[in-house]
C-alpha positions as CSV (number, residue, x, y, z in Angstrom):
1,M,-29.3,87.4,78.1
2,I,-32.3,89.8,78.0
3,E,-33.8,91.9,80.8
4,I,-37.1,93.7,80.2
5,R,-37.9,97.0,81.9
6,R,-41.5,98.0,81.7
7,S,-42.7,101.5,81.1
8,D,-44.5,101.8,84.4
9,E,-41.3,100.8,86.3
10,R,-39.6,104.0,85.2
11,G,-39.3,107.1,87.4
12,H,-42.0,109.7,86.9
13,A,-42.3,113.4,87.6
14,N,-45.2,115.6,86.6
15,H,-44.5,119.3,87.0
16,G,-47.6,120.4,85.2
17,W,-45.8,122.0,82.3
18,L,-43.5,119.0,82.1
19,D,-44.5,115.3,82.3
20,S,-41.4,113.2,82.3
21,Y,-40.5,109.5,82.6
22,H,-37.0,108.5,83.6
23,S,-35.5,105.3,82.4
24,F,-32.4,105.9,84.7
25,S,-31.8,107.7,87.9
26,F,-32.4,111.4,87.3
27,A,-33.2,114.4,89.5
28,D,-35.4,113.3,92.4
29,Y,-35.7,109.7,91.0
30,R,-33.0,107.5,92.6
31,D,-32.7,103.9,91.7
32,P,-29.4,102.2,92.3
33,Q,-30.3,99.3,90.0
34,H,-30.8,101.7,87.1
35,V,-28.1,104.3,87.1
36,H,-26.7,103.6,83.7
37,F,-26.2,100.8,81.2
38,G,-22.7,100.9,79.8
39,P,-22.2,104.5,78.9
40,L,-26.0,105.1,78.4
41,R,-26.8,107.4,81.4
42,V,-30.2,109.0,80.7
43,I,-33.3,108.4,78.6
44,N,-36.0,110.9,79.6
45,E,-39.3,110.8,77.8
46,D,-40.6,114.4,78.1
47,R,-43.9,116.0,77.2
48,I,-43.6,119.8,77.4
49,A,-46.7,122.0,77.4
50,G,-47.1,124.7,74.8
51,G,-45.0,127.8,75.4
52,Q,-43.1,126.1,78.2
53,G,-39.6,124.7,78.5
54,F,-36.2,124.6,80.2
55,G,-34.6,128.0,80.8
56,T,-30.9,128.5,80.4
57,H,-28.9,126.0,82.4
58,G,-25.5,124.3,82.2
59,H,-24.0,120.9,81.4
60,R,-20.5,119.5,81.2
61,D,-18.8,116.3,80.2
62,M,-21.9,114.6,78.7
63,E,-23.0,113.8,75.1
64,I,-26.7,114.9,74.9
65,V,-28.9,113.6,72.0
66,T,-32.4,114.9,71.5
67,Y,-34.9,112.9,69.4
68,V,-38.3,114.6,68.8
69,L,-41.4,112.4,68.4
70,E,-44.1,115.1,68.1
71,G,-44.1,118.9,67.9
72,A,-41.1,121.1,67.8
73,L,-38.3,122.1,70.2
74,A,-36.5,125.5,70.1
75,H,-32.9,125.3,71.1
76,R,-30.4,128.1,72.0
77,D,-26.9,127.7,73.4
78,S,-23.8,129.6,74.5
79,M,-21.9,128.4,71.4
80,G,-24.2,130.6,69.3
81,N,-26.4,127.8,68.0
82,G,-30.1,128.4,67.5
83,S,-32.4,125.9,65.9
84,T,-35.9,124.4,66.0
85,I,-35.9,120.6,65.7
86,R,-38.9,118.5,64.7
87,P,-39.7,114.8,64.2
88,G,-37.0,113.2,62.0
89,D,-34.3,115.6,63.4
90,V,-31.5,114.3,65.6
91,Q,-29.6,116.8,67.6
92,R,-26.2,116.2,69.4
93,M,-24.7,118.6,71.9
94,S,-21.3,117.8,73.4
95,A,-21.2,119.6,76.7
96,G,-17.4,119.1,77.2
97,T,-15.8,121.7,79.4
98,G,-19.2,123.4,79.8
99,V,-22.1,124.8,77.9
100,Q,-25.2,126.8,78.7
101,H,-28.5,126.2,76.7
102,S,-32.2,126.5,76.8
103,E,-35.0,124.4,75.3
104,F,-38.6,125.5,74.8
105,N,-41.6,124.1,73.1
106,A,-41.7,126.0,69.8
107,S,-45.5,126.1,69.8
108,Q,-47.7,128.1,72.2
109,D,-50.6,125.6,71.9
110,E,-49.4,122.1,71.0
111,P,-47.4,119.9,73.3
112,A,-43.9,118.6,72.3
113,H,-43.0,115.0,72.9
114,L,-39.3,114.0,72.8
115,L,-36.6,111.8,74.1
116,Q,-33.6,113.4,75.9
117,I,-30.7,111.0,75.9
118,W,-27.4,111.4,77.7
119,V,-24.3,109.3,77.0
120,I,-21.1,109.4,79.1
121,P,-18.2,110.5,76.9
122,Q,-15.0,108.5,76.5
123,R,-13.0,111.4,78.0
124,A,-13.7,114.5,80.0
125,G,-12.6,118.0,79.1
126,D,-13.3,118.1,75.4
127,Q,-14.4,121.2,73.6
128,P,-18.1,121.7,73.5
129,G,-19.8,121.1,70.1
130,Y,-23.1,120.9,68.3
131,E,-24.6,119.1,65.3
132,E,-27.9,118.1,63.9
133,K,-29.0,115.9,61.1
134,R,-32.4,114.9,59.6
135,F,-33.5,111.3,59.0
136,D,-36.9,110.9,57.1
137,D,-39.2,108.1,57.8
138,A,-38.1,106.4,54.6
139,D,-34.6,106.1,56.0
140,K,-35.9,104.1,59.0
141,R,-38.8,102.1,57.5
142,G,-38.3,98.4,58.2
143,R,-34.7,98.8,59.1
144,L,-32.3,100.2,61.7
145,R,-30.7,103.4,60.5
146,V,-27.6,104.7,62.4
147,V,-28.4,108.2,63.6
148,A,-25.4,108.8,66.0
149,S,-22.0,107.1,66.1
150,P,-18.4,107.7,67.3
151,D,-17.2,108.2,63.7
152,G,-20.3,110.0,62.2
153,R,-20.6,107.1,59.7
154,D,-23.4,107.1,57.0
155,G,-24.3,110.7,57.7
156,S,-25.0,110.2,61.4
157,V,-24.2,112.8,64.1
158,T,-20.9,112.2,65.9
159,I,-21.0,111.4,69.6
160,H,-17.7,111.3,71.5
161,A,-18.6,108.1,73.3
162,D,-18.4,104.3,72.8
163,A,-21.9,104.1,71.6
164,S,-24.0,104.1,68.4
165,I,-27.7,104.9,68.2
166,Y,-30.0,103.4,65.6
167,A,-33.6,104.3,64.9
168,G,-36.2,102.1,63.2
169,L,-39.8,102.0,62.2
170,I,-41.2,98.5,62.3
171,D,-44.7,97.5,61.3
172,G,-46.5,94.3,60.2
173,A,-44.2,91.8,58.5
174,E,-41.2,94.1,58.7
175,Q,-38.2,92.8,60.5
176,A,-34.8,94.3,61.5
177,T,-31.9,92.4,62.9
178,F,-28.7,93.8,64.5
179,A,-25.5,91.8,64.9
180,L,-24.1,92.6,68.3
181,P,-20.3,92.2,68.5
182,K,-18.9,90.1,71.3
183,G,-18.5,91.8,74.6
184,R,-20.9,94.7,73.7
185,L,-24.3,95.6,75.2
186,A,-27.5,96.5,73.4
187,Y,-30.4,98.6,74.8
188,V,-33.7,98.8,73.0
189,H,-36.2,101.5,73.8
190,V,-39.7,101.5,72.3
191,A,-40.6,105.1,71.7
192,R,-44.1,104.3,70.5
193,G,-46.2,101.4,69.2
194,A,-45.3,97.8,70.0
195,L,-43.1,95.0,68.7
196,T,-41.1,92.0,69.9
197,V,-37.4,92.0,70.8
198,N,-35.9,88.5,70.5
199,G,-39.3,87.2,71.0
200,Q,-40.2,89.3,74.0
201,A,-43.3,91.6,73.5
202,L,-42.7,95.3,74.3
203,Q,-45.0,98.3,74.4
204,A,-44.3,102.0,74.2
205,G,-42.0,103.1,77.0
206,D,-40.7,99.5,77.6
207,A,-37.0,98.7,77.2
208,A,-34.8,95.6,76.8
209,K,-31.3,95.3,78.1
210,L,-29.3,92.7,76.1
211,S,-25.9,91.1,76.8
212,E,-24.1,87.9,75.9
213,T,-26.1,87.6,72.7
214,D,-25.0,88.0,69.1
215,T,-28.2,89.0,67.4
216,V,-31.0,91.4,68.3
217,T,-34.2,90.8,66.3
218,L,-37.0,93.4,66.0
219,E,-40.3,92.1,64.5
220,K,-44.1,91.9,64.8
221,G,-44.3,95.6,64.9
222,D,-47.5,97.6,65.5
223,N,-46.6,101.0,64.2
224,A,-43.4,100.8,66.3
225,E,-40.7,103.5,66.5
226,V,-37.7,102.2,68.3
227,L,-34.2,103.2,69.3
228,L,-31.4,100.6,69.6
229,F,-28.1,101.5,71.4
230,D,-24.9,99.6,70.7
231,L,-22.8,100.1,73.8
232,G,-19.4,99.3,75.0
233,P,-18.5,98.8,78.7
234,L,-18.5,102.0,80.6
235,N,-14.8,102.1,81.1
236,G,-13.8,99.7,78.4
């Protein structure tokens, strides 16, 4: 079973300094049909103006993954971490019992384009934590490269949730397939470009929700950058 969600069906908020599209209910965007998919709770596609960003604010009991598409994002948090992440970097912050952080566009002139992803953890009340890893284009070219997983396998960041995140670059004749275990869900988000997912044509910002299928096939890419989420049931 496959359900397509088009880019223009997402929630949208433009604050001037921040232009954001919400795949799931977030802030003032309320959609009872799109609150979460398994433990996947948030995918916000954010464009942040130069010199702007999110001042210090708090989170708890959420796994937060940041995936930069263009530009650079400067991060600071109450655990003492400070870093600037760029395309190819994957950042994971486990909010756990509570953490404060800020995120600002590291450039005064150029916009930053990124995905903010929240995944519901398997249990509440864990200690906060932070990790980042780099995955060059060659790691993702024509394949699905795991970038986040519960066990940190193959050099991915570790998220404390029943979810794994894969990133791929698909163009031309390149094809990537994913074997989805029985009873699990897959969510495919097209970050940019275009491709087909199990024969369905998707453009940048589109997504596919898949269940009761054993294979996810990504092909016919046109400079596509894509994220695939392998998800268990929310309380499974």
